[in-house]
C-alpha positions in Angstrom: 0.1 0.0 0.0 1.2 3.5 -0.8 1.4 6.2 1.7 -1.0 8.2 -0.5 -4.5 8.2 0.4 -7.6 8.6 -1.9 -10.2 11.0 -0.6 -14.0 10.2 -0.5 -16.4 13.2 -0.7 -17.6 12.7 2.9 -14.4 13.9 4.7 -13.7 16.6 1.9 -17.1 18.1 2.6 -16.8 17.7 6.3 -13.5 19.5 6.3 -15.3 22.7 5.0 -18.5 22.5 6.7 -18.3 23.7 10.3 -21.7 22.3 11.2 -20.9 18.8 9.8 -20.7 16.2 12.6 -17.3 15.1 11.2 -15.9 18.5 10.8 -13.2 18.4 13.7 -12.2 14.9 12.8 -11.8 15.9 9.1 -9.8 19.0 10.0 -7.5 17.0 12.3 -7.1 14.1 9.7 -6.1 16.8 7.1 -3.5 18.1 9.5 -2.2 14.5 9.8 -2.0 14.0 6.2 0.1 17.1 5.8 2.3 16.4 9.0 3.0 12.8 7.6 3.7 14.1 4.2 1.2 11.8 2.6 -0.1 12.5 -0.8 -3.9 13.3 -1.0 -5.5 12.0 -4.2 -8.9 13.0 -5.3 -10.7 11.5 -8.4 -12.4 13.8 -10.9 -15.7 12.2 -10.0 -15.1 13.0 -6.3 -14.2 16.6 -7.2 -17.6 16.8 -9.0 -19.5 15.2 -6.1 -17.9 17.3 -3.4 -18.3 20.5 -5.4 -22.0 19.8 -5.8 -22.5 19.2 -2.1 -20.5 22.3 -1.0 -22.5 24.4 -3.7 -25.9 23.1 -2.6 -25.3 23.2 1.2 -22.7 26.1 1.7 -23.2 28.3 -1.5 -21.4 29.5 -4.5 -18.6 31.3 -2.9 -17.7 28.4 -0.5 -17.8 26.1 -3.7 -15.6 28.5 -5.6 -13.1 28.5 -2.7 -13.2 24.8 -2.1 -12.5 24.0 -5.7 -9.6 26.6 -5.9 -8.1 24.9 -2.8 -8.5 21.3 -3.8 -7.0 21.8 -7.2 -3.7 23.1 -5.9 -3.5 20.9 -2.6 -4.3 17.4 -4.1 -3.3 15.1 -7.0 -6.6 15.0 -9.2 -6.9 11.6 -11.1 -9.2 10.5 -13.7 -10.8 7.3 -13.3 -10.6 5.0 -16.4 -13.3 3.5 -18.4 -12.4 0.2 -16.9 -12.7 1.9 -13.4 -16.2 3.0 -14.2 -17.1 -0.6 -15.7 -15.5 -2.2 -12.6 -17.6 0.1 -10.4 -21.0 -0.9 -12.2 -20.0 -4.7 -11.8 -19.3 -4.1 -8.1 -22.7 -2.4 -7.5 -24.4 -5.5 -9.1 -22.8 -7.6 -6.4 -24.2 -5.5 -3.6 -28.0 -5.0 -4.6 -29.0 -5.1 -1.0 -27.0 -2.0 -0.2 -27.4 1.6 -1.2 -24.0 2.1 -2.6 -23.5 4.8 -5.1 -21.7 4.5 -8.2 -19.4 7.4 -7.1 -18.3 5.1 -4.2 -18.0 1.8 -6.2 -15.8 3.5 -8.8 -13.7 5.0 -6.0 -13.3 1.5 -4.4 -12.1 0.1 -7.7 -9.8 3.0 -8.3 -8.3 2.5 -4.9 -7.5 -1.1 -5.8 -6.0 -0.1 -9.1 -3.8 2.7 -7.6 -3.1 0.4 -4.5 -3.9 3.3 -1.9 -6.3 3.3 1.0 -9.6 5.4 0.9 -10.1 8.2 3.3 -13.8 8.0 4.0 -16.5 7.9 6.8 -18.8 5.7 4.8 -19.4 2.1 5.9 -20.1 1.0 2.5 -16.3 0.9 1.8 -16.0 -1.8 4.5 -18.9 -3.7 2.9 -17.1 -3.5 -0.4 -13.8 -4.8 1.4 -11.9 -1.7 0.5 -8.7 -0.7 2.3 -9.8 2.2 4.5 -7.4 4.7 6.0 -8.1 5.0 9.8 -5.4 6.9 11.5 
């Protein structure tokens, strides 16, 4: 496993929303990522998902600021066609769960990149992803 971590939308959103139940935890973990000199990787699909959450819940200015920050502070990667297909296949094996395509693609991408996922979503445990838990 690489020392890099692949971020899910949950912690990214929590880090910017002071009213989020995970805000302090996300802020603390971001500091730990920097302190440990870990590389933060964010998929383009997670950028889109998180930007939409920030825009809807915190407004246009917050979304603009978040986007400007993430584009310079993280390595942005593009899931491949195979990652999307793998995500769709993975979804088909968990029909009893409300797993999103965002999350299943991220799980497949984390396996391909050989990195842990930074998430607060239990579905990554269900999908047997390697989750970063400091």
